[in-house]
C-alpha positions as CSV (number, residue, x, y, z in Angstrom):
1,X,-148.5,-41.7,42.0
2,X,-144.5,-41.1,40.9
3,X,-142.5,-44.3,40.9
4,X,-140.2,-45.2,43.4
5,X,-136.1,-44.3,43.7
6,X,-136.5,-48.5,43.4
7,X,-138.5,-48.1,40.4
8,X,-136.4,-46.0,38.4
9,X,-133.5,-47.8,39.4
10,X,-134.8,-50.8,37.5
11,X,-136.1,-49.0,34.7
12,X,-132.6,-47.5,34.1
13,X,-131.2,-50.8,34.2
14,X,-133.8,-51.9,31.6
15,X,-132.7,-48.6,29.2
16,X,-128.9,-49.0,30.5
17,X,-127.9,-50.9,26.9
18,X,-125.2,-52.7,28.6
19,X,-126.3,-53.9,31.8
20,X,-128.6,-56.3,30.7
21,X,-126.7,-57.7,28.3
22,X,-123.3,-58.3,30.2
23,X,-125.6,-60.2,32.7
24,X,-126.6,-62.7,30.2
25,X,-123.6,-62.9,28.2
26,X,-122.2,-64.1,31.9
27,X,-125.2,-66.4,32.4
28,X,-124.6,-68.1,28.9
29,X,-120.7,-68.6,29.4
30,X,-121.7,-70.1,32.8
31,X,-124.3,-72.1,31.8
32,X,-123.9,-73.0,28.3
33,X,-125.5,-71.6,25.4
34,X,-128.0,-73.6,23.1
35,X,-126.7,-77.1,21.6
36,X,-124.5,-76.6,18.5
37,X,-125.8,-73.6,15.8
38,X,-129.4,-74.1,17.1
39,X,-131.5,-71.3,17.4
40,X,-134.5,-71.4,20.0
41,X,-137.1,-69.4,22.0
42,X,-136.8,-67.3,24.6
43,X,-139.4,-66.6,27.4
44,X,-138.7,-64.0,29.8
45,X,-140.4,-61.7,32.4
46,X,-140.9,-58.3,33.4
47,X,-142.8,-56.7,36.6
48,X,-146.8,-57.6,36.1
49,X,-147.6,-54.0,34.8
50,X,-144.4,-53.4,32.7
51,X,-145.0,-56.6,30.6
52,X,-148.2,-55.0,28.9
53,X,-146.4,-52.1,27.8
54,X,-144.5,-53.1,24.2
55,X,-142.1,-50.5,24.3
56,X,-140.7,-52.2,27.7
57,X,-141.1,-55.3,26.2
58,X,-139.3,-54.4,22.7
59,X,-136.7,-53.3,24.8
60,X,-135.7,-56.2,26.6
61,X,-135.8,-58.0,23.7
62,X,-133.2,-55.8,22.0
63,X,-131.0,-56.3,24.9
64,X,-131.5,-59.8,25.2
65,X,-130.6,-59.9,21.0
66,X,-127.6,-57.4,21.9
67,X,-125.7,-60.6,24.4
68,X,-127.0,-63.8,21.7
69,X,-128.2,-64.4,18.5
70,X,-129.6,-67.9,19.8
71,X,-133.1,-67.0,20.0
72,X,-135.2,-66.8,16.9
73,X,-137.9,-65.4,18.7
74,X,-138.1,-63.8,22.2
75,X,-141.5,-63.8,24.4
76,X,-142.1,-61.3,27.2
77,X,-144.7,-62.5,30.1
78,X,-145.9,-61.0,33.2
79,X,-143.4,-62.4,36.0
80,X,-146.1,-64.1,38.0
81,X,-147.3,-66.4,34.7
82,X,-143.8,-67.5,34.9
83,X,-144.2,-68.5,38.8
84,X,-147.5,-70.8,37.4
85,X,-145.3,-72.2,34.4
86,X,-142.8,-73.3,36.7
87,X,-145.4,-75.2,39.0
88,X,-147.1,-76.5,35.7
89,X,-144.4,-77.5,33.2
90,X,-141.7,-80.4,33.4
91,X,-138.3,-79.8,31.5
92,X,-139.6,-80.5,28.7
93,X,-142.2,-78.4,28.3
94,X,-145.2,-80.5,29.1
95,X,-147.9,-80.0,31.5
96,X,-147.6,-82.0,34.7
97,X,-149.2,-79.8,37.1
98,X,-152.5,-79.5,39.3
99,X,-155.4,-79.6,36.5
100,X,-156.8,-77.1,38.8
101,X,-154.2,-74.6,37.9
102,X,-154.5,-75.3,34.4
103,X,-158.4,-74.9,34.0
104,X,-158.6,-72.5,37.2
105,X,-159.1,-69.2,38.1
106,X,-155.6,-68.3,40.2
107,X,-154.0,-65.6,41.7
108,X,-150.3,-65.5,41.4
109,X,-147.7,-63.1,43.6
110,X,-144.3,-62.8,42.7
111,X,-142.3,-61.3,45.5
112,X,-139.4,-59.9,44.3
113,X,-136.3,-57.5,45.6
114,X,-137.5,-54.3,43.9
115,X,-141.4,-54.8,43.2
116,X,-143.8,-57.7,44.0
117,X,-146.5,-58.9,41.3
118,X,-149.6,-59.7,41.1
119,X,-151.8,-61.1,38.4
120,X,-155.3,-63.3,37.9
121,X,-154.7,-66.0,35.7
122,X,-157.5,-67.6,34.0
123,X,-156.7,-70.8,32.3
124,X,-153.1,-70.0,32.4
125,X,-153.7,-66.4,30.5
126,X,-153.2,-63.1,32.4
127,X,-156.2,-60.8,33.0
128,X,-155.4,-57.7,31.5
129,X,-156.8,-55.9,34.1
130,X,-155.3,-57.6,36.7
131,X,-152.1,-57.1,36.5
132,X,-150.3,-55.1,39.2
133,X,-146.9,-54.0,40.4
134,X,-146.5,-52.5,43.7
135,X,-143.1,-51.1,45.2
136,X,-143.0,-53.2,48.1
137,X,-139.8,-55.3,47.2
138,X,-137.9,-56.6,50.4
139,X,-135.0,-54.0,49.0
140,X,-137.8,-51.5,50.8
141,X,-137.4,-53.2,54.1
142,X,-133.6,-53.7,54.1
143,X,-132.8,-50.0,54.6
144,X,-133.8,-49.1,57.7
145,X,-132.5,-52.8,58.8
146,X,-129.5,-51.3,57.6
147,X,-129.4,-48.4,59.7
148,X,-130.5,-50.4,62.9
149,X,-127.2,-52.8,62.3
150,X,-125.3,-49.3,61.6
151,X,-126.2,-48.1,65.0
152,X,-126.0,-51.7,66.7
153,X,-122.4,-52.3,65.5
154,X,-121.1,-49.1,64.8
155,X,-119.9,-49.7,61.0
156,X,-120.9,-50.1,58.1
157,X,-123.0,-52.2,56.5
158,X,-124.0,-52.9,52.3
159,X,-127.2,-53.9,51.3
160,X,-125.7,-57.1,50.2
161,X,-124.1,-57.6,53.7
162,X,-127.9,-56.8,55.2
163,X,-129.7,-59.0,52.8
164,X,-127.0,-61.9,54.0
165,X,-127.5,-61.2,57.6
166,X,-131.4,-61.4,56.9
167,X,-131.2,-64.9,55.4
168,X,-128.7,-65.9,57.6
169,X,-130.1,-64.9,60.9
170,X,-126.5,-63.5,62.4
171,X,-124.2,-61.0,61.3
172,X,-120.2,-61.1,61.1
173,X,-118.7,-58.3,62.5
174,X,-114.6,-58.2,63.2
175,X,-114.7,-61.9,62.1
176,X,-117.1,-63.4,64.8
177,X,-120.8,-63.8,64.4
178,X,-123.5,-61.5,66.1
179,X,-127.5,-61.7,67.0
180,X,-129.1,-59.4,65.2
181,X,-130.7,-57.1,67.7
182,X,-134.3,-57.2,69.3
183,X,-137.0,-56.3,66.8
184,X,-134.6,-56.1,63.5
185,X,-137.6,-57.5,61.4
186,X,-140.3,-55.1,61.8
187,X,-139.4,-53.6,59.0
188,X,-140.0,-56.8,57.1
189,X,-142.8,-57.4,58.8
190,X,-144.4,-53.9,58.3
191,X,-143.9,-53.9,54.3
192,X,-145.3,-57.4,54.6
193,X,-148.4,-56.1,56.2
194,X,-148.7,-52.7,53.8
195,X,-148.5,-55.8,50.8
196,X,-151.5,-57.4,52.6
197,X,-153.3,-54.4,52.6
198,X,-152.6,-53.8,49.0
199,X,-153.8,-57.4,47.8
200,X,-157.2,-57.6,50.3
201,X,-157.6,-53.7,48.5
202,X,-157.1,-55.4,44.7
203,X,-158.4,-58.7,45.3
204,X,-160.9,-59.1,48.3
205,X,-160.3,-61.6,51.1
206,X,-160.8,-64.9,48.6
């Protein structure tokens, strides 16, 4: 299957020599870099099926190093593994989470803006054959919601405004809060149903 336009957009941003370095430089400026001249390790993520591609992983590392020389080593992991780490590790990198997650076999699903990513994790290690990336992120549902809001309120909305309206439950028109039109959430429900179908096909109903 050909990649969706959203997937192509995300890959173009990975290939762009300035996009990721600019984001990281901005983040380091806001939150501060490593203490003093210390060099540390960076753990970052890519969509599940991309992380297994050495070329994409190297490209991400190059983009990060273009913004800072603070990292002695960069490790790229599938984004669903990052979800498990966030549950199991404290701020000092110590294992503190549920022992069943540490030693068991679990599925992790990362619901994203452009992609949804799934991985089976066996004792905290991804099963390579399970890594999958679906083009079913929330951005897919924002386009029809945007069209509905535009038709209802007779003004153009940016995708950012649509995303904020979905989160808030209302839209601001001419300085006034307006309730979202009936069935505005149907695209989200349809997207969720499509994702559930893909997961059942891949993982069964366990």
